[in-house]
C-alpha positions in Angstrom: -82.8 -85.3 93.0 -83.5 -88.1 95.5 -80.2 -89.8 94.5 -78.2 -86.7 95.0 -79.8 -86.0 98.4 -79.1 -89.5 99.5 -75.4 -89.3 98.4 -75.0 -86.0 100.2 -76.6 -87.4 103.4 -74.2 -90.4 103.2 -71.3 -88.1 102.8 -72.3 -85.9 105.8 -72.8 -89.0 107.9 -69.4 -90.4 106.9 -67.7 -87.0 107.7 -69.5 -86.7 111.0 -68.6 -90.3 112.0 -64.9 -89.8 111.0 -64.8 -86.6 113.0 -66.2 -88.3 116.1 -63.7 -91.2 115.6 -60.8 -88.8 115.2 -61.8 -87.0 118.4 -62.1 -90.2 120.3 -58.7 -91.4 119.0 -57.1 -88.1 120.0 -58.6 -88.3 123.5 -57.4 -91.9 123.9 -53.9 -91.1 122.6 -53.6 -88.5 125.4 -53.9 -91.4 127.9 -50.5 -93.0 128.6 -52.0 -96.3 129.5 -53.7 -96.5 126.0 -50.4 -95.6 124.3 -48.6 -98.4 126.3 -51.2 -100.9 125.3 -51.1 -99.8 121.7 -47.3 -100.3 121.7 -47.7 -103.8 123.1 -50.3 -104.7 120.5 -48.1 -103.2 117.7 -45.1 -105.3 118.9 -47.2 -108.5 118.7 -48.6 -107.5 115.3 -45.1 -106.8 113.9 -43.8 -110.1 115.2 -46.7 -112.0 113.6 -46.2 -110.1 110.3 -42.5 -110.9 110.3 -43.0 -114.6 110.9 -45.7 -114.7 108.3 -43.4 -113.0 105.8 -40.6 -115.5 106.6 -42.9 -118.4 106.1 -44.2 -117.1 102.8 -40.6 -116.5 101.6 -39.7 -120.1 102.5 -42.7 -121.4 100.7 -41.9 -119.4 97.6 -38.3 -120.6 97.7 -39.4 -124.2 97.9 -41.9 -123.7 95.0 -39.2 -122.1 92.9 -36.7 -124.9 93.6 -39.3 -127.5 92.8 -40.2 -125.8 89.5 -36.6 -125.6 88.6 -36.1 -129.3 89.3 -39.2 -130.1 87.2 -37.9 -128.0 84.3 -34.5 -129.7 84.5 -36.1 -133.2 84.5 -38.1 -132.2 81.4 -35.0 -130.9 79.5 -32.7 -133.8 80.5 -33.9 -136.1 77.7 -33.9 -133.7 74.8 -30.6 -132.2 75.9 -29.0 -135.6 76.1 -30.4 -136.6 72.7 -29.1 -133.3 71.2 -25.7 -133.9 72.7 -25.6 -137.4 71.1 -26.6 -136.1 67.7 -23.9 -133.4 67.8 -21.3 -136.1 68.9 -22.3 -138.3 66.0 -22.2 -135.4 63.6 -18.7 -134.5 64.8 -17.6 -138.1 64.2 -19.1 -138.1 60.7 -17.4 -134.8 59.9 -14.1 -136.0 61.4 -14.4 -139.0 59.2 
């Protein structure tokens, strides 16, 4: 029973806290100065998120390009050898 009571008490505290927070947020949102400041902060956050996204995209593109180049280097030797083998086989068949 002690565990259940503790969980219920935690839930009640969480609900009460969230209600208090919601009330405070509503009161603050009614103030035009707070809305203006929130808009400014939002603008800065959006700009930072956009630049971070661009940087991440550029890094991903560079990594993909490097991986592709690595794969091409690995395959260059076997591809060349296979081409030579096919060429020789063609000569043998052609007689």
